[in-house]
C-alpha positions as CSV (number, residue, x, y, z in Angstrom):
1,M,0.0,0.0,0.0
2,S,1.4,3.4,-0.9
3,K,2.1,6.1,1.6
4,K,-0.5,8.4,-0.1
5,S,-3.4,6.0,0.5
6,K,-2.7,6.0,4.2
7,E,-3.0,9.8,4.5
8,S,-6.5,11.1,5.3
9,K,-8.0,13.3,2.6
10,K,-8.5,17.0,3.5
11,Y,-11.5,18.9,2.3
12,K,-11.4,22.7,2.1
13,Y,-14.2,25.2,2.2
14,L,-14.6,28.9,1.8
15,V,-16.5,30.4,4.7
16,T,-17.9,34.0,4.5
17,M,-19.5,35.9,7.3
18,R,-21.5,39.1,7.6
19,W,-21.0,41.9,10.0
20,Y,-23.4,44.9,10.1
21,V,-21.5,48.0,10.8
22,E,-22.3,51.8,10.8
23,T,-20.3,55.0,10.4
24,D,-20.9,58.6,11.3
25,E,-20.2,59.6,7.6
26,Q,-21.6,58.5,4.3
27,L,-18.9,56.6,2.4
28,V,-18.5,56.0,-1.4
29,A,-18.9,52.3,-2.2
30,G,-15.9,50.7,-3.9
31,A,-13.5,53.4,-2.9
32,S,-10.2,52.2,-1.3
33,E,-10.5,54.6,1.6
34,T,-14.0,53.4,2.3
35,D,-12.9,49.7,2.3
36,K,-10.1,50.5,4.7
37,K,-12.5,52.3,7.1
38,L,-15.1,49.5,7.0
39,L,-12.6,46.7,7.4
40,N,-11.1,48.5,10.3
41,L,-14.5,48.4,12.1
42,V,-14.7,44.6,11.9
43,Q,-11.2,44.4,13.3
44,H,-12.6,45.7,16.6
45,R,-14.6,43.9,19.3
46,T,-18.0,45.1,20.2
47,D,-16.6,46.9,23.3
48,G,-14.5,49.0,20.8
49,K,-11.1,47.5,21.6
50,P,-8.9,46.2,18.7
51,T,-9.0,42.4,18.1
52,C,-5.8,40.4,18.7
53,K,-3.2,40.0,16.0
54,S,-4.2,36.4,15.2
55,C,-8.0,37.2,14.9
56,P,-9.4,35.9,11.6
57,T,-10.7,39.4,10.7
58,R,-7.1,40.6,10.5
59,H,-6.1,37.9,8.0
60,Y,-8.8,38.1,5.3
61,E,-8.0,37.2,1.7
62,G,-11.0,38.8,0.1
63,Y,-14.1,40.8,1.1
64,G,-17.3,42.2,-0.3
65,I,-18.9,45.4,1.0
66,L,-22.6,46.0,0.4
67,D,-24.8,48.8,1.3
68,Y,-26.7,47.7,4.5
69,H,-30.1,49.2,3.6
70,H,-30.2,47.8,0.0
71,F,-28.9,44.4,1.1
72,M,-30.9,43.5,4.2
73,G,-33.1,46.5,5.2
74,D,-33.1,48.2,8.5
75,N,-33.9,45.3,10.8
76,K,-30.5,43.8,11.5
77,K,-28.6,44.5,14.7
78,V,-25.4,46.5,14.1
79,Y,-22.1,44.7,15.2
80,M,-19.9,47.7,15.4
81,S,-20.2,51.4,15.1
82,S,-17.4,53.9,14.4
83,D,-18.3,55.8,17.6
84,K,-17.4,52.8,19.7
85,I,-13.8,52.5,18.5
86,I,-11.2,52.7,21.3
87,D,-7.6,53.2,20.3
């Protein structure tokens, strides 16, 4: 029996998650500065403190940013707001 047949097969998946965030300014969708500001929000805990260096939100490979109101309406709880950020 070959060595490869003894190894267990690994299955890989892409997992995406949603965070509903808010800012105190209107941002232009698709702009680099907008993306940086919104990604910074999900790199903070709900108490406003930054997440740890190994947190998955700091090691993203790709992302998609959608307008909250057009995507899900106004009935979703906001995860993080720009006024909660503690540096």
